[in-house]
C-alpha positions as CSV (number, residue, x, y, z in Angstrom):
1,X,-35.1,49.5,27.2
2,X,-38.5,48.3,27.6
3,X,-37.5,45.8,30.2
4,X,-36.0,48.5,32.4
5,X,-39.2,50.6,31.9
6,X,-41.2,47.7,33.1
7,X,-39.4,47.8,36.4
8,X,-39.9,51.5,37.0
9,X,-43.2,50.7,39.1
10,X,-41.3,48.2,41.2
11,X,-38.4,50.6,41.8
12,X,-40.8,53.4,42.9
13,X,-42.7,51.0,45.1
14,X,-39.7,49.8,46.9
15,X,-38.5,53.4,47.2
16,X,-41.8,54.4,48.9
17,X,-41.7,51.4,51.2
18,X,-38.0,51.9,52.2
19,X,-38.6,55.6,52.8
20,X,-41.4,54.6,55.2
21,X,-39.8,51.7,56.9
22,X,-36.2,53.2,57.3
23,X,-36.7,56.8,57.7
24,X,-36.3,56.6,61.5
25,X,-32.8,55.3,61.1
26,X,-32.0,58.6,59.2
27,X,-34.0,60.9,61.2
28,X,-32.4,59.7,64.5
29,X,-28.9,60.6,63.1
30,X,-29.6,64.0,61.8
31,X,-30.2,67.5,63.3
32,X,-33.5,69.2,63.5
33,X,-33.1,71.2,60.3
34,X,-32.0,68.2,58.3
35,X,-34.9,66.1,59.6
36,X,-37.4,68.8,58.7
37,X,-35.8,69.0,55.2
38,X,-35.8,65.2,54.7
39,X,-39.3,64.9,56.0
40,X,-40.6,67.6,53.5
41,X,-38.8,65.8,50.7
42,X,-40.4,62.6,51.8
43,X,-44.0,64.1,51.8
44,X,-43.3,65.2,48.2
45,X,-42.1,61.8,47.2
46,X,-45.1,60.0,48.5
47,X,-47.3,62.7,46.8
48,X,-45.6,61.9,43.5
49,X,-45.6,58.1,43.8
50,X,-49.1,58.0,45.0
51,X,-50.3,60.1,42.0
52,X,-48.4,57.8,39.7
53,X,-49.8,54.6,41.0
54,X,-53.4,55.9,41.2
55,X,-53.2,55.9,37.4
56,X,-51.2,52.9,36.9
57,X,-52.0,50.2,39.5
58,X,-54.8,50.1,42.1
59,X,-53.2,47.5,44.2
60,X,-49.8,49.1,44.5
61,X,-51.6,52.6,45.1
62,X,-53.5,51.2,48.1
63,X,-50.1,49.7,49.4
64,X,-48.2,53.1,49.0
65,X,-51.1,54.8,50.6
66,X,-50.2,53.0,53.9
67,X,-46.5,53.7,53.6
68,X,-47.4,57.4,53.1
69,X,-49.5,57.4,56.2
70,X,-46.9,55.7,58.2
71,X,-44.2,58.2,57.0
72,X,-46.3,61.3,57.8
73,X,-47.1,59.7,61.2
74,X,-43.5,59.7,62.3
75,X,-43.7,63.0,64.5
76,X,-46.5,61.2,66.5
77,X,-44.6,57.9,66.6
78,X,-41.5,59.8,68.0
79,X,-43.7,61.4,70.6
80,X,-45.2,58.1,71.5
81,X,-41.6,56.6,72.0
82,X,-40.6,59.6,74.3
83,X,-43.8,59.5,76.2
84,X,-44.7,55.8,76.7
85,X,-41.2,54.5,76.4
86,X,-42.4,51.2,74.6
87,X,-40.3,50.4,71.5
88,X,-42.2,47.7,69.8
89,X,-44.4,48.1,66.7
90,X,-47.5,47.1,68.3
91,X,-47.5,50.3,70.3
92,X,-45.6,52.5,67.9
93,X,-47.5,52.0,64.6
94,X,-51.0,51.4,66.3
95,X,-52.4,54.8,65.0
96,X,-51.4,54.7,61.5
97,X,-52.3,51.1,61.2
98,X,-55.8,51.5,62.7
99,X,-56.4,54.7,60.5
100,X,-55.3,52.8,57.3
101,X,-57.3,49.7,58.2
102,X,-60.4,51.8,58.7
103,X,-60.0,53.6,55.4
104,X,-59.6,50.3,53.5
105,X,-62.7,48.8,55.2
106,X,-64.9,51.8,54.7
107,X,-63.8,52.7,51.1
108,X,-64.9,49.9,48.6
109,X,-62.3,50.8,45.9
110,X,-59.5,50.3,48.5
111,X,-61.1,47.2,49.9
112,X,-61.4,45.4,46.7
113,X,-57.8,45.8,46.0
114,X,-56.3,44.1,49.1
115,X,-55.8,40.5,49.9
116,X,-54.8,40.9,53.6
117,X,-58.6,40.9,54.6
118,X,-58.7,37.1,53.7
119,X,-58.6,34.8,56.6
120,X,-57.0,31.8,54.8
121,X,-56.9,28.2,55.8
122,X,-54.7,25.7,57.7
123,X,-53.5,22.3,56.5
124,X,-51.0,19.8,57.7
125,X,-48.2,21.4,55.9
126,X,-49.0,24.8,57.2
127,X,-49.1,23.5,60.8
128,X,-45.7,21.7,60.3
129,X,-44.1,25.0,58.9
130,X,-45.4,26.8,62.0
131,X,-44.0,24.0,64.4
132,X,-40.6,24.0,62.5
133,X,-40.4,27.8,62.7
134,X,-41.1,28.0,66.3
135,X,-38.4,25.4,67.1
136,X,-36.0,27.1,64.9
137,X,-36.7,30.3,66.6
138,X,-35.8,29.1,70.1
139,X,-32.8,27.1,68.7
140,X,-31.5,30.2,66.9
141,X,-31.9,32.4,69.9
142,X,-30.1,29.8,72.3
143,X,-27.3,29.7,69.7
144,X,-27.0,33.4,69.5
145,X,-26.8,33.7,73.4
146,X,-24.4,30.7,74.1
147,X,-22.4,30.7,71.0
148,X,-21.9,34.5,70.3
149,X,-22.1,35.6,73.9
150,X,-23.8,38.9,73.1
151,X,-23.8,41.9,75.6
152,X,-27.3,41.4,76.9
153,X,-27.4,44.5,79.1
154,X,-28.8,46.6,76.5
155,X,-31.9,44.3,76.2
156,X,-32.7,44.3,79.8
157,X,-34.4,47.4,79.4
158,X,-36.9,45.6,77.1
159,X,-38.3,43.8,80.3
160,X,-40.2,46.2,82.6
161,X,-39.5,45.7,86.3
162,X,-42.9,44.2,86.9
163,X,-43.7,41.2,89.1
164,X,-43.6,37.9,87.2
165,X,-47.4,37.3,86.8
166,X,-47.9,40.7,85.3
167,X,-44.6,40.3,83.2
168,X,-46.0,37.1,81.8
169,X,-49.3,38.8,80.9
170,X,-47.4,41.5,79.4
171,X,-45.5,39.1,77.3
172,X,-48.8,37.6,75.8
173,X,-49.8,41.3,75.2
174,X,-46.6,41.9,73.3
175,X,-46.8,38.8,71.3
176,X,-50.3,39.4,70.1
177,X,-50.0,43.2,69.2
178,X,-46.5,43.0,67.8
179,X,-47.5,40.0,65.5
180,X,-50.7,41.7,64.4
181,X,-48.9,44.9,63.4
182,X,-45.8,43.3,61.8
183,X,-47.8,40.8,59.9
184,X,-50.1,43.5,58.6
185,X,-47.2,45.6,57.4
186,X,-45.1,42.8,55.8
187,X,-47.2,39.8,54.9
188,X,-50.2,42.2,54.5
189,X,-49.5,45.6,52.8
190,X,-46.0,45.1,51.5
191,X,-47.0,41.7,50.3
192,X,-49.9,43.0,48.3
193,X,-47.8,45.7,46.6
194,X,-45.1,43.3,45.5
195,X,-47.6,40.9,44.3
196,X,-49.4,43.5,42.4
197,X,-46.3,43.9,40.1
198,X,-44.1,40.7,40.5
199,X,-47.0,38.2,40.7
200,X,-44.6,35.2,41.2
201,X,-44.6,34.0,44.8
202,X,-40.9,33.3,45.3
203,X,-39.5,36.7,44.5
204,X,-42.3,38.4,46.7
205,X,-41.3,36.0,49.6
206,X,-37.5,36.8,49.3
207,X,-38.0,40.6,48.9
208,X,-40.4,41.0,51.8
209,X,-38.2,38.7,54.0
210,X,-35.2,40.9,53.0
211,X,-36.9,44.2,54.0
212,X,-38.1,42.6,57.2
213,X,-34.7,41.4,58.1
214,X,-33.1,44.8,57.4
215,X,-35.9,46.6,59.5
216,X,-34.9,44.5,62.5
217,X,-31.3,45.8,62.4
218,X,-32.0,47.7,65.6
219,X,-34.4,45.2,67.0
220,X,-33.8,41.9,68.8
221,X,-31.2,40.3,68.4
222,X,-30.2,43.1,65.9
223,X,-27.1,43.7,63.9
224,X,-25.8,41.6,61.0
225,X,-26.7,38.4,62.7
226,X,-30.2,39.5,63.7
227,X,-30.7,40.5,60.0
228,X,-29.9,37.0,58.8
229,X,-32.0,35.4,61.5
230,X,-35.0,37.5,60.9
231,X,-34.6,37.1,56.9
232,X,-34.8,33.4,57.4
233,X,-37.7,33.9,59.8
234,X,-39.4,36.1,57.1
235,X,-39.0,33.5,54.5
236,X,-40.8,30.9,56.7
237,X,-43.6,33.5,57.4
238,X,-43.9,34.1,53.7
239,X,-44.1,30.3,52.9
240,X,-46.9,30.2,55.6
241,X,-48.6,33.3,54.1
242,X,-48.5,31.8,50.6
243,X,-49.4,28.3,51.6
244,X,-52.5,29.4,53.6
245,X,-53.6,32.2,51.2
246,X,-54.6,34.5,54.1
247,X,-53.4,36.3,57.2
248,X,-54.5,34.0,60.2
249,X,-51.7,31.3,59.6
250,X,-48.8,33.8,59.6
251,X,-50.2,35.9,62.5
252,X,-50.4,32.5,64.5
253,X,-46.9,31.7,63.4
254,X,-45.5,35.1,64.5
255,X,-47.4,34.9,67.9
256,X,-45.8,31.4,68.5
257,X,-42.4,32.7,67.6
258,X,-42.7,36.0,69.6
259,X,-43.9,34.0,72.7
260,X,-40.9,31.6,72.4
261,X,-38.5,34.8,72.0
262,X,-40.1,36.5,75.0
263,X,-40.0,33.5,77.5
264,X,-36.5,32.6,76.5
265,X,-35.4,36.3,76.8
266,X,-37.1,36.3,80.3
267,X,-35.4,33.0,81.2
268,X,-31.8,34.4,80.1
269,X,-32.1,37.8,81.6
270,X,-34.2,37.1,84.8
271,X,-33.0,33.5,85.4
């Protein structure tokens, strides 16, 4: 019984993280009244979970604070999607990420409970991990395109109808902003909260990679195959995060992979 009780914080934390990360999947498939009701229930959930962790675990409280902020920001995020028509996290989640980042930097009690402010370091193994992950990203994408032969028409809208120089510049902008936001969310905030309860690196790496993979169900390449591919990618990013003890190495890893994805997508769709 005590072992079950010991897992209550982790269950509440994962519930809060899932509510924030996957609510759009539910909101997009429900009517206006149901969405408002679910949104109100979510706000109450985050209030209760935040109150619980404020008394139990400061690290997990600080992490849940981000997910609460992300959840309550979804009306703004939805408006951004409809207005700007850019569907990647670097744009969609910019406001809640910047607000949360500012709060943590300015409030000492929050700042002292996070590890994602650490720069970390590189060594030869970290560099090799980054190189292997970048090569596997390209190989995986090529295999997905030429072996599974997916319908790529739905992905053509991801590339604006710009001239090539501007499109390439946009690709670098996408890789930078998308990598910063996704690493902040998964190898930063989520990682801290999981580490605040689990402690051991391997379960943290696997859980964050699992949520990362499922979150990309509607991303690129998407679907069940996309979940598996991104799950493996998330494990590599987690290994880099654990090895480097900071955020710079996984961000660099993510940028390299995103650039590989962008230019291969450009080659396949525009070639």
